[in-house]
PyMOL Python script that loads the backbone (N, CA, C, O; Angstrom):
from pymol import cmd

cmd.read_pdbstr("""\
ATOM      1  N   MET A   1     -71.058  84.110 -29.214  1.00  0.00           N
ATOM      2  CA  MET A   1     -72.053  83.463 -28.365  1.00  0.00           C
ATOM      3  C   MET A   1     -71.245  82.685 -27.195  1.00  0.00           C
ATOM      4  O   MET A   1     -70.151  82.148 -27.371  1.00  0.00           O
ATOM      5  N   SER A   2     -71.887  82.709 -26.095  1.00  0.00           N
ATOM      6  CA  SER A   2     -71.491  82.364 -25.030  1.00  0.00           C
ATOM      7  C   SER A   2     -71.486  80.668 -24.905  1.00  0.00           C
ATOM      8  O   SER A   2     -72.357  80.084 -25.549  1.00  0.00           O
ATOM      9  N   LYS A   3     -70.812  80.093 -24.334  1.00  0.00           N
ATOM     10  CA  LYS A   3     -71.198  78.716 -24.031  1.00  0.00           C
ATOM     11  C   LYS A   3     -71.733  78.397 -22.976  1.00  0.00           C
ATOM     12  O   LYS A   3     -71.432  78.911 -21.899  1.00  0.00           O
ATOM     13  N   LYS A   4     -72.822  77.279 -23.162  1.00  0.00           N
ATOM     14  CA  LYS A   4     -73.859  76.957 -22.071  1.00  0.00           C
ATOM     15  C   LYS A   4     -72.824  76.044 -20.984  1.00  0.00           C
ATOM     16  O   LYS A   4     -72.024  75.176 -21.331  1.00  0.00           O
ATOM     17  N   ALA A   5     -73.073  76.472 -19.719  1.00  0.00           N
ATOM     18  CA  ALA A   5     -72.388  75.675 -18.659  1.00  0.00           C
ATOM     19  C   ALA A   5     -72.911  74.105 -18.670  1.00  0.00           C
ATOM     20  O   ALA A   5     -74.075  73.850 -18.981  1.00  0.00           O
ATOM     21  N   PRO A   6     -71.970  73.073 -18.308  1.00  0.00           N
ATOM     22  CA  PRO A   6     -72.366  71.984 -18.180  1.00  0.00           C
ATOM     23  C   PRO A   6     -73.344  71.685 -17.063  1.00  0.00           C
ATOM     24  O   PRO A   6     -73.336  72.228 -15.959  1.00  0.00           O
ATOM     25  N   THR A   7     -74.235  70.704 -17.507  1.00  0.00           N
ATOM     26  CA  THR A   7     -75.092  70.222 -16.218  1.00  0.00           C
ATOM     27  C   THR A   7     -74.859  68.957 -15.600  1.00  0.00           C
ATOM     28  O   THR A   7     -74.401  67.984 -16.199  1.00  0.00           O
ATOM     29  N   ILE A   8     -75.237  68.985 -14.172  1.00  0.00           N
ATOM     30  CA  ILE A   8     -75.061  67.761 -13.399  1.00  0.00           C
ATOM     31  C   ILE A   8     -75.387  66.548 -14.128  1.00  0.00           C
ATOM     32  O   ILE A   8     -74.690  65.550 -13.945  1.00  0.00           O
ATOM     33  N   ALA A   9     -76.350  66.520 -14.917  1.00  0.00           N
ATOM     34  CA  ALA A   9     -76.751  65.232 -15.791  1.00  0.00           C
ATOM     35  C   ALA A   9     -76.016  64.714 -16.636  1.00  0.00           C
ATOM     36  O   ALA A   9     -76.184  63.570 -17.057  1.00  0.00           O
ATOM     37  N   GLU A  10     -74.831  65.716 -17.106  1.00  0.00           N
ATOM     38  CA  GLU A  10     -73.893  65.232 -18.208  1.00  0.00           C
ATOM     39  C   GLU A  10     -72.918  64.442 -17.342  1.00  0.00           C
ATOM     40  O   GLU A  10     -72.210  63.653 -17.967  1.00  0.00           O
ATOM     41  N   PHE A  11     -72.758  64.501 -16.093  1.00  0.00           N
ATOM     42  CA  PHE A  11     -71.561  63.954 -15.426  1.00  0.00           C
ATOM     43  C   PHE A  11     -72.072  62.838 -14.386  1.00  0.00           C
ATOM     44  O   PHE A  11     -71.236  62.000 -14.046  1.00  0.00           O
ATOM     45  N   MET A  12     -73.262  62.758 -13.893  1.00  0.00           N
ATOM     46  CA  MET A  12     -73.776  61.849 -13.181  1.00  0.00           C
ATOM     47  C   MET A  12     -73.717  60.187 -13.634  1.00  0.00           C
ATOM     48  O   MET A  12     -73.762  59.833 -14.812  1.00  0.00           O
ATOM     49  N   THR A  13     -73.628  59.404 -12.675  1.00  0.00           N
ATOM     50  CA  THR A  13     -73.498  58.130 -13.034  1.00  0.00           C
ATOM     51  C   THR A  13     -75.045  57.963 -13.133  1.00  0.00           C
ATOM     52  O   THR A  13     -75.761  58.605 -12.364  1.00  0.00           O
ATOM     53  N   ARG A  14     -75.576  57.126 -14.052  1.00  0.00           N
ATOM     54  CA  ARG A  14     -76.936  56.652 -14.398  1.00  0.00           C
ATOM     55  C   ARG A  14     -77.118  55.449 -13.733  1.00  0.00           C
ATOM     56  O   ARG A  14     -78.052  55.415 -12.932  1.00  0.00           O
ATOM     57  N   SER A  15     -76.443  54.456 -13.878  1.00  0.00           N
ATOM     58  CA  SER A  15     -76.774  53.041 -13.124  1.00  0.00           C
ATOM     59  C   SER A  15     -76.037  52.670 -11.906  1.00  0.00           C
ATOM     60  O   SER A  15     -74.942  52.111 -11.963  1.00  0.00           O
ATOM     61  N   THR A  16     -76.582  52.953 -10.886  1.00  0.00           N
ATOM     62  CA  THR A  16     -75.850  53.085  -9.530  1.00  0.00           C
ATOM     63  C   THR A  16     -76.089  51.915  -8.760  1.00  0.00           C
ATOM     64  O   THR A  16     -77.256  51.546  -8.630  1.00  0.00           O
ATOM     65  N   LEU A  17     -75.086  51.216  -8.182  1.00  0.00           N
ATOM     66  CA  LEU A  17     -75.268  50.089  -7.350  1.00  0.00           C
ATOM     67  C   LEU A  17     -75.817  50.856  -6.058  1.00  0.00           C
ATOM     68  O   LEU A  17     -75.541  52.031  -5.817  1.00  0.00           O
ATOM     69  N   THR A  18     -76.683  49.994  -5.204  1.00  0.00           N
ATOM     70  CA  THR A  18     -77.180  50.565  -3.782  1.00  0.00           C
ATOM     71  C   THR A  18     -76.910  49.271  -3.168  1.00  0.00           C
ATOM     72  O   THR A  18     -76.483  48.214  -3.632  1.00  0.00           O
ATOM     73  N   ILE A  19     -77.347  49.709  -1.758  1.00  0.00           N
ATOM     74  CA  ILE A  19     -77.053  48.638  -0.660  1.00  0.00           C
ATOM     75  C   ILE A  19     -78.441  48.747   0.217  1.00  0.00           C
ATOM     76  O   ILE A  19     -78.850  49.871   0.508  1.00  0.00           O
ATOM     77  N   SER A  20     -79.034  47.788   0.560  1.00  0.00           N
ATOM     78  CA  SER A  20     -79.910  47.606   1.513  1.00  0.00           C
ATOM     79  C   SER A  20     -79.613  48.159   3.062  1.00  0.00           C
ATOM     80  O   SER A  20     -78.575  47.751   3.583  1.00  0.00           O
ATOM     81  N   HIS A  21     -80.336  48.926   3.710  1.00  0.00           N
ATOM     82  CA  HIS A  21     -79.935  49.350   4.989  1.00  0.00           C
ATOM     83  C   HIS A  21     -79.839  47.936   6.046  1.00  0.00           C
ATOM     84  O   HIS A  21     -79.241  47.946   7.122  1.00  0.00           O
ATOM     85  N   SER A  22     -80.383  47.043   5.615  1.00  0.00           N
ATOM     86  CA  SER A  22     -80.212  45.896   6.515  1.00  0.00           C
ATOM     87  C   SER A  22     -79.030  45.220   6.347  1.00  0.00           C
ATOM     88  O   SER A  22     -78.621  44.500   7.258  1.00  0.00           O
ATOM     89  N   ALA A  23     -78.197  45.387   4.951  1.00  0.00           N
ATOM     90  CA  ALA A  23     -76.911  44.574   4.830  1.00  0.00           C
ATOM     91  C   ALA A  23     -75.864  44.863   5.838  1.00  0.00           C
ATOM     92  O   ALA A  23     -75.790  45.943   6.423  1.00  0.00           O
ATOM     93  N   SER A  24     -74.934  43.718   6.051  1.00  0.00           N
ATOM     94  CA  SER A  24     -73.777  43.877   6.869  1.00  0.00           C
ATOM     95  C   SER A  24     -72.835  44.857   6.383  1.00  0.00           C
ATOM     96  O   SER A  24     -72.939  45.398   5.282  1.00  0.00           O
ATOM     97  N   LEU A  25     -71.971  45.065   7.164  1.00  0.00           N
ATOM     98  CA  LEU A  25     -70.790  46.071   7.094  1.00  0.00           C
ATOM     99  C   LEU A  25     -69.851  45.101   5.898  1.00  0.00           C
ATOM    100  O   LEU A  25     -69.323  45.588   4.898  1.00  0.00           O
ATOM    101  N   ASN A  26     -69.808  43.738   6.262  1.00  0.00           N
ATOM    102  CA  ASN A  26     -68.905  42.889   5.360  1.00  0.00           C
ATOM    103  C   ASN A  26     -69.665  42.951   3.837  1.00  0.00           C
ATOM    104  O   ASN A  26     -69.076  43.076   2.763  1.00  0.00           O
ATOM    105  N   GLU A  27     -70.815  42.855   3.995  1.00  0.00           N
ATOM    106  CA  GLU A  27     -71.429  42.956   2.409  1.00  0.00           C
ATOM    107  C   GLU A  27     -71.012  44.113   1.562  1.00  0.00           C
ATOM    108  O   GLU A  27     -70.545  44.088   0.423  1.00  0.00           O
ATOM    109  N   ALA A  28     -71.311  45.296   2.463  1.00  0.00           N
ATOM    110  CA  ALA A  28     -71.015  46.749   1.896  1.00  0.00           C
ATOM    111  C   ALA A  28     -69.590  46.674   1.376  1.00  0.00           C
ATOM    112  O   ALA A  28     -69.331  47.104   0.253  1.00  0.00           O
ATOM    113  N   HIS A  29     -68.658  46.143   2.155  1.00  0.00           N
ATOM    114  CA  HIS A  29     -67.191  46.095   1.832  1.00  0.00           C
ATOM    115  C   HIS A  29     -66.824  45.484   0.911  1.00  0.00           C
ATOM    116  O   HIS A  29     -65.910  45.913   0.206  1.00  0.00           O
ATOM    117  N   GLU A  30     -67.473  44.251   0.657  1.00  0.00           N
ATOM    118  CA  GLU A  30     -67.241  43.268  -0.371  1.00  0.00           C
ATOM    119  C   GLU A  30     -67.755  43.798  -1.906  1.00  0.00           C
ATOM    120  O   GLU A  30     -67.117  43.683  -2.952  1.00  0.00           O
ATOM    121  N   LEU A  31     -69.001  44.368  -1.744  1.00  0.00           N
ATOM    122  CA  LEU A  31     -69.493  44.915  -3.000  1.00  0.00           C
ATOM    123  C   LEU A  31     -68.548  46.269  -3.439  1.00  0.00           C
ATOM    124  O   LEU A  31     -68.147  46.429  -4.592  1.00  0.00           O
ATOM    125  N   MET A  32     -68.332  46.979  -2.598  1.00  0.00           N
ATOM    126  CA  MET A  32     -67.299  47.840  -2.909  1.00  0.00           C
ATOM    127  C   MET A  32     -65.965  47.536  -3.758  1.00  0.00           C
ATOM    128  O   MET A  32     -65.614  48.053  -4.818  1.00  0.00           O
ATOM    129  N   ARG A  33     -65.254  46.445  -2.908  1.00  0.00           N
ATOM    130  CA  ARG A  33     -64.290  45.977  -3.446  1.00  0.00           C
ATOM    131  C   ARG A  33     -64.330  45.297  -4.781  1.00  0.00           C
ATOM    132  O   ARG A  33     -63.456  45.481  -5.628  1.00  0.00           O
ATOM    133  N   ARG A  34     -65.476  44.420  -4.971  1.00  0.00           N
ATOM    134  CA  ARG A  34     -65.563  43.760  -6.271  1.00  0.00           C
ATOM    135  C   ARG A  34     -65.890  44.727  -7.229  1.00  0.00           C
ATOM    136  O   ARG A  34     -65.601  44.300  -8.347  1.00  0.00           O
ATOM    137  N   HIS A  35     -66.313  45.714  -7.255  1.00  0.00           N
ATOM    138  CA  HIS A  35     -66.840  46.869  -8.186  1.00  0.00           C
ATOM    139  C   HIS A  35     -66.041  48.079  -8.184  1.00  0.00           C
ATOM    140  O   HIS A  35     -66.299  49.019  -8.936  1.00  0.00           O
ATOM    141  N   GLN A  36     -64.920  48.083  -7.225  1.00  0.00           N
ATOM    142  CA  GLN A  36     -63.830  48.875  -7.278  1.00  0.00           C
ATOM    143  C   GLN A  36     -64.530  50.509  -7.040  1.00  0.00           C
ATOM    144  O   GLN A  36     -64.311  51.488  -7.754  1.00  0.00           O
ATOM    145  N   ILE A  37     -65.249  50.458  -6.050  1.00  0.00           N
ATOM    146  CA  ILE A  37     -66.115  51.942  -5.921  1.00  0.00           C
ATOM    147  C   ILE A  37     -65.833  52.267  -4.550  1.00  0.00           C
ATOM    148  O   ILE A  37     -65.414  51.356  -3.836  1.00  0.00           O
ATOM    149  N   ARG A  38     -65.999  53.471  -4.038  1.00  0.00           N
ATOM    150  CA  ARG A  38     -65.947  54.064  -2.680  1.00  0.00           C
ATOM    151  C   ARG A  38     -67.049  54.280  -1.913  1.00  0.00           C
ATOM    152  O   ARG A  38     -67.124  54.280  -0.684  1.00  0.00           O
ATOM    153  N   HIS A  39     -68.000  54.485  -2.817  1.00  0.00           N
ATOM    154  CA  HIS A  39     -69.599  55.080  -2.059  1.00  0.00           C
ATOM    155  C   HIS A  39     -70.499  54.381  -2.455  1.00  0.00           C
ATOM    156  O   HIS A  39     -70.581  54.223  -3.673  1.00  0.00           O
ATOM    157  N   LEU A  40     -71.388  53.787  -1.657  1.00  0.00           N
ATOM    158  CA  LEU A  40     -72.849  53.327  -2.091  1.00  0.00           C
ATOM    159  C   LEU A  40     -73.963  53.823  -1.414  1.00  0.00           C
ATOM    160  O   LEU A  40     -74.049  53.698  -0.193  1.00  0.00           O
ATOM    161  N   PRO A  41     -74.770  54.337  -2.037  1.00  0.00           N
ATOM    162  CA  PRO A  41     -76.191  54.894  -1.689  1.00  0.00           C
ATOM    163  C   PRO A  41     -76.625  53.479  -1.058  1.00  0.00           C
ATOM    164  O   PRO A  41     -76.484  52.335  -1.491  1.00  0.00           O
ATOM    165  N   VAL A  42     -77.331  54.081   0.379  1.00  0.00           N
ATOM    166  CA  VAL A  42     -78.198  53.070   1.135  1.00  0.00           C
ATOM    167  C   VAL A  42     -79.624  53.347   0.985  1.00  0.00           C
ATOM    168  O   VAL A  42     -80.118  54.472   1.054  1.00  0.00           O
ATOM    169  N   VAL A  43     -80.317  52.154   0.754  1.00  0.00           N
ATOM    170  CA  VAL A  43     -81.776  52.317   0.497  1.00  0.00           C
ATOM    171  C   VAL A  43     -82.618  51.463   1.524  1.00  0.00           C
ATOM    172  O   VAL A  43     -82.343  50.449   2.165  1.00  0.00           O
ATOM    173  N   SER A  44     -83.759  52.262   1.440  1.00  0.00           N
ATOM    174  CA  SER A  44     -84.872  51.312   2.392  1.00  0.00           C
ATOM    175  C   SER A  44     -86.141  51.660   1.795  1.00  0.00           C
ATOM    176  O   SER A  44     -86.624  52.784   1.930  1.00  0.00           O
ATOM    177  N   GLN A  45     -86.687  50.750   1.150  1.00  0.00           N
ATOM    178  CA  GLN A  45     -88.060  50.772   0.523  1.00  0.00           C
ATOM    179  C   GLN A  45     -88.103  51.701  -0.905  1.00  0.00           C
ATOM    180  O   GLN A  45     -88.971  52.454  -1.348  1.00  0.00           O
ATOM    181  N   ASN A  46     -86.856  51.328  -1.386  1.00  0.00           N
ATOM    182  CA  ASN A  46     -86.548  52.001  -2.791  1.00  0.00           C
ATOM    183  C   ASN A  46     -86.280  53.314  -2.783  1.00  0.00           C
ATOM    184  O   ASN A  46     -86.324  54.011  -3.797  1.00  0.00           O
ATOM    185  N   GLU A  47     -85.915  53.827  -1.367  1.00  0.00           N
ATOM    186  CA  GLU A  47     -85.707  55.508  -1.112  1.00  0.00           C
ATOM    187  C   GLU A  47     -84.061  55.474  -0.607  1.00  0.00           C
ATOM    188  O   GLU A  47     -83.647  54.620   0.177  1.00  0.00           O
ATOM    189  N   VAL A  48     -83.294  56.434  -1.130  1.00  0.00           N
ATOM    190  CA  VAL A  48     -82.143  56.458  -0.757  1.00  0.00           C
ATOM    191  C   VAL A  48     -82.010  57.345   0.623  1.00  0.00           C
ATOM    192  O   VAL A  48     -82.326  58.532   0.700  1.00  0.00           O
ATOM    193  N   ILE A  49     -81.483  56.550   1.696  1.00  0.00           N
ATOM    194  CA  ILE A  49     -81.465  57.193   3.132  1.00  0.00           C
ATOM    195  C   ILE A  49     -80.229  57.733   3.527  1.00  0.00           C
ATOM    196  O   ILE A  49     -80.116  58.515   4.471  1.00  0.00           O
ATOM    197  N   GLY A  50     -79.075  57.241   2.662  1.00  0.00           N
ATOM    198  CA  GLY A  50     -77.736  57.843   3.024  1.00  0.00           C
ATOM    199  C   GLY A  50     -76.881  57.264   2.140  1.00  0.00           C
ATOM    200  O   GLY A  50     -77.325  56.602   1.202  1.00  0.00           O
ATOM    201  N   VAL A  51     -75.558  57.443   2.331  1.00  0.00           N
ATOM    202  CA  VAL A  51     -74.600  56.861   1.641  1.00  0.00           C
ATOM    203  C   VAL A  51     -73.371  56.470   2.750  1.00  0.00           C
ATOM    204  O   VAL A  51     -73.069  57.133   3.742  1.00  0.00           O
ATOM    205  N   VAL A  52     -72.710  55.113   2.261  1.00  0.00           N
ATOM    206  CA  VAL A  52     -71.811  54.816   3.144  1.00  0.00           C
ATOM    207  C   VAL A  52     -70.463  54.797   2.282  1.00  0.00           C
ATOM    208  O   VAL A  52     -70.523  54.276   1.168  1.00  0.00           O
ATOM    209  N   SER A  53     -69.327  55.299   2.699  1.00  0.00           N
ATOM    210  CA  SER A  53     -68.130  55.095   2.126  1.00  0.00           C
ATOM    211  C   SER A  53     -67.128  53.894   2.604  1.00  0.00           C
ATOM    212  O   SER A  53     -67.199  53.216   3.629  1.00  0.00           O
ATOM    213  N   ILE A  54     -66.275  53.846   1.654  1.00  0.00           N
ATOM    214  CA  ILE A  54     -65.088  52.924   2.188  1.00  0.00           C
ATOM    215  C   ILE A  54     -64.591  53.309   3.293  1.00  0.00           C
ATOM    216  O   ILE A  54     -64.605  52.463   4.187  1.00  0.00           O
ATOM    217  N   ARG A  55     -64.084  54.469   3.571  1.00  0.00           N
ATOM    218  CA  ARG A  55     -63.699  55.182   4.554  1.00  0.00           C
ATOM    219  C   ARG A  55     -64.465  55.204   5.859  1.00  0.00           C
ATOM    220  O   ARG A  55     -63.957  55.481   6.946  1.00  0.00           O
ATOM    221  N   ASP A  56     -65.538  54.937   5.686  1.00  0.00           N
ATOM    222  CA  ASP A  56     -66.792  54.617   6.854  1.00  0.00           C
ATOM    223  C   ASP A  56     -66.328  53.103   7.450  1.00  0.00           C
ATOM    224  O   ASP A  56     -66.212  52.732   8.618  1.00  0.00           O
ATOM    225  N   LEU A  57     -66.165  52.564   6.504  1.00  0.00           N
ATOM    226  CA  LEU A  57     -65.819  50.881   6.891  1.00  0.00           C
ATOM    227  C   LEU A  57     -64.684  50.581   7.670  1.00  0.00           C
ATOM    228  O   LEU A  57     -64.622  49.655   8.478  1.00  0.00           O
ATOM    229  N   HIS A  58     -63.661  51.501   7.372  1.00  0.00           N
ATOM    230  CA  HIS A  58     -62.590  51.284   7.875  1.00  0.00           C
ATOM    231  C   HIS A  58     -62.250  52.037   9.300  1.00  0.00           C
ATOM    232  O   HIS A  58     -61.119  51.963   9.780  1.00  0.00           O
ATOM    233  N   LEU A  59     -63.178  52.675   9.857  1.00  0.00           N
ATOM    234  CA  LEU A  59     -62.891  53.129  11.192  1.00  0.00           C
ATOM    235  C   LEU A  59     -63.203  52.257  12.153  1.00  0.00           C
ATOM    236  O   LEU A  59     -63.001  52.541  13.334  1.00  0.00           O
TER     237      LEU A  59
END
""", "prot")
cmd.dss("prot")
cmd.show_as("cartoon", "prot")
cmd.util.cbc("prot")
cmd.orient("prot")
């Protein structure tokens, strides 16, 4: 019997922090620092419109 390949659902993060598109860069940086994360989905009207990374903020 062959093993079934794992799906993305088995590895994804279910409860994700997000940040509003109108938030400041400092707010994004502080949220990432406080929660020890490197990426934040950016939302507008409850839709993900992009992703910002800690590397983006250090440019």
